[in-house]
N, C-alpha and C positions, 0 to 999 in steps of 0.2 A: 810229432809231425810239425815241420816248420812251414811257415806261411811265406811263400815266395812272391806275393803280390807287391806291386809298387803302391805307394801311398795314394796315387790318383786312380787306382783301379778298385772296383767294387768286388764283392765275393764271387761274382760270376766271371770276372776277368774283363768286364766292359770298362772302357775309359769313362771317367767322370769329367764333368765340365771343369775347366781350370781357368784361373786368372793369371796372366803373365804380367809381372810388374817390372818395369825398367827404371833404373835410377843410377846415380853417379857413384863411383867407387869411394868418394870422399865421405859418404854417409855410413859406410861400413866400418865398425870399430875393430880393434884387435881381438883375436880369439881368446877366450878364457874358459875355465872349467867350473861347472856348477858344483854345488855341495854333493850332488849325487853322482858326480863323475862324468857328466856329459860335456862335450866340448861345444860351445856356442859362440856366436858373435852378436854384438848389439848393433842394430841398424837405427840410425837417427831419422826422424821425420821432420823436415823443416816446417816452420810455421808459415801460414799464409800471410800475405801482406797485412801490416797493421797490428799483428799479434806479437807482443814483446815478451811473452812468457817463455820459459825454457822449452826446448824442443821435446816432443814426445819420442819414445823409442820402443822397440820390441826386440826380443832375442829369437834367434833362429839358428839351426845347424848350418855351419859353413859349407856343408856338402850340398845344400839346397841353393846356394848362390853361385852363379856362373858368370864368367867374364864374357862380354860380347865380343864380336869379331874385330872390332876396332880398338879395343883395349882401354877405352876411357870410361866405360860404363859397365854395369852388371845387370843381371836379370834373374828372376826366380819365378817359379810357378807354384801356386797354392790352389787348393780346391775352392771352386767358386762358392759353394754353400757352407764353407767353414768360417770360423771366427779367429781372431788374433787378439791377444791381450796387449794393449799399449799402455805405457805409463810415462809420467813426467815428474820431475822434482818440483815441489811446491813449498814455498817458505811458510813455516808454521808459527813463526814468531821469533822472539829473541830471548836468550837467557840473561841472567843477571850481569854477565860480563859484556853484553852487547853483541855476542856472536849470534848469527842467524841459525835457527833450528829448521831443518828441512825434513820433509816426509815425502813418500811416494804416493801419487794419485794414479790409480789404475782404472781402466775401463775396457770392455770388450767391444771390438768393431768387426763388422763383416769384412771378408777379404776383398770384396768389391769396393767397399769404402776405403780400405787400406790402400788399394791401388790408386784411388782418386787423391788420397792424401799425399802419397809419395810422388805422384805425377802431376801435382798442382802447378809445377813450373811450366807445363805445356799450355796452361790456360792464361798465362800472363800475356797482356797485350804488348806487342812489340811493334814499334814504328820502324820503318826502314830508314836507313841512313840517308838515302836520296830524298825521301819526303821531308826529313829533318832539314836537309840543306836547302830544299826548295822553300821552306817556310822562313828561311833566313835571307831571302833575296834582298839585295840592296846592301847587305852587310858583307864586308869582305872577310874571307877566312884566312887571308894572307897576313901573317903577323908583321911582315916587312912592307906594308903598303906605303906607297910613295905619297907624301903629303902635298906635293905640287911645288914646293919651294926648293929649288936647286937640287942638291944631293941629300937632303934631309930625309931620313926614314924614321917613322914613328913605330914604337913597339907597343 
């Protein structure tokens, strides 16, 4: 007997709560095949501001990632009560030749936390261009501003 349920449905066929995560296409790597024959892609998670460590990442089936209607981003749905394993490369030291030795550091995060990690760019404070121009009042934005002497222009 085969199970025709979707991953987001419980045994009774009811929909489970889901988390929709939206992110840029540039974070999705090339598809590859795991040791057990499954095709997956690696999704990178950018660091928040001030963090200079390598980016964390997780792997997921490419069938779960969908293009959005405008073509510049992608989205995926995960169960709200699930967890995802994220990992990053960490330098473990150097060998006798001076080459860096790297290891993988992994941890489990809830899918809700994963959403906040991938969509952290939405929390960035952005000032508008007009307010930036308003704060520069008195300063000319014209590179060919006339200095007042004849036909001289300063750059």
